[in-house]
Each structure stands twice: as structure tokens, then as C-alpha cells.
C-alpha angles and dihedrals in degrees: 000000000000116000129184137187090215112125135193088257089058091051089051088051090054090047090054088051089051089050090054089050090053093047094049091046096048094048094044096045093045095049093038092051093051091049091043092054091050093046092045093051091047092052092050095043099046101030134234098287096052091047099050094118091049091045091051091049092051092045089060091060092045095047105040115075112255093236091060091046091055094048094046094045092050091050095043096048094043104036105026102032093026092222113160098221124159120242088248092058093047091048093051092045095051095041091049092054090043089053092045091054092058096035091055090061091046091051092045091052092047093051093046089051090065107097115252090226090060091054093046090051090052092050091047088058089061099261117152121230090261094050091047091052095044101043104027116016104039096046090051093041091050091060091052095044099043099088092050091045091052089051090049093050091050090047092052090050091056094041089055085079086080094065089087086089089070092048099262112144103216128158100290093043090050089052092050091052091053092045090056091051102037101030093219102122101161095047094045093046089052089054090046090052090050090054091050090049092051090050097047102036097074092051092049091048091048090054091049091048093051093047091051093046094049093046088060094051 
């Protein structure tokens, strides 16, 4: 018969780690999406040549592994700039920029997927650029970009496991602490996986629901 030393207090410890994962993910995805929309619109509006500095900046966050970004950002902000930021703040800042770098490409692709004739028709009706973007382009672009954005959000949630390097105790770090103490790695990793599934499943189902609903409109 299977026996475990895991207690209810340990499960609560894992739940707190899962809560930290959710908080970091929500903040990072929200901030990253807002920045990504701004960056994506700028790239479409001003063209590739005019946005070379912005493109280079975003390419850094897409090209350098997230683990290295977290370590370098923590060292740069703390040692070079001498800013006394918590690991949580550093984690959210880096993950937000990491999300924004990918979201900008998703937004750019969504906007460019809107037919040029549709935009010309909107402008011929007397719509301003802002009205065209708000009422025509962004609603259509959102439908195109949603599947990729859902995938990005889920990816950021899983990548948040790396924030342990800046001393943030999220779900995976909490699991590792319990594994060291209880010496039950397989069982604890199964529980950790179950927590990740419970976190990600609602978002994945929401994305599927919206795609199905919009496809019927």
C-alpha cells in the first residue's frame, strides 16, 4: 500500500506556490500584452525601417533564453543601477518584456491579416485612423491573434518556473523544496503537474470557446 509523508500543510505550501505562479503570470501577461499591442501597432504604422531600434530591442528578448535574462536583469538592476528591487518585481518586469516581445509579433501579424480593402472601405466612410483601428482592425485582428496569444500565455505560465533564480518561490520551487525534505520526487512532481494542469486548463478552454463562438458569427 502506498504511503506518503505529505501532510495538509505541505499541500497548502504547494498551493501558495501555485498562487505565486498565477500572480506572476497574470501580471506579466497583462503588462506584456499591453506593451505588445503598442509595439505591434507602432511596427505596422511606421514600417520596418523606421522601427529598427524597437525591432532590435524586441529581438533581444526573443533570442536570449529567459533564464539568462532573469539572471542578468537581477544583476544589472541590483549591482549596476543599485536598485533595491524584490525578486518578485524583477521577475514580473522581465517576464512582461519577454511577453511583449512575442505579443508584438502576434499583434503585427493579426493587424496585417486584415484585408487592405476593408481598411480602405472604413476610411472612405469617413472614419479616422483611431476609429478604423478601434472598430474595424483590432476586432478582426483579435480573432486572428487569439490562438497564438493563448499559446503565449500558457507558455509564460510554464516559463514562470524559472523565476526561482531571483528568489521567487513559485510552484516548481515549492515542489523542489518538498522533494528535498520528503524524498518523494515522482509523487510530488505528479501533484505539481496536476496544479499546472488546473491553472492552464481554464485558459485553454476559454480560448477554444471564443474561437468556436467567433467562427459562428
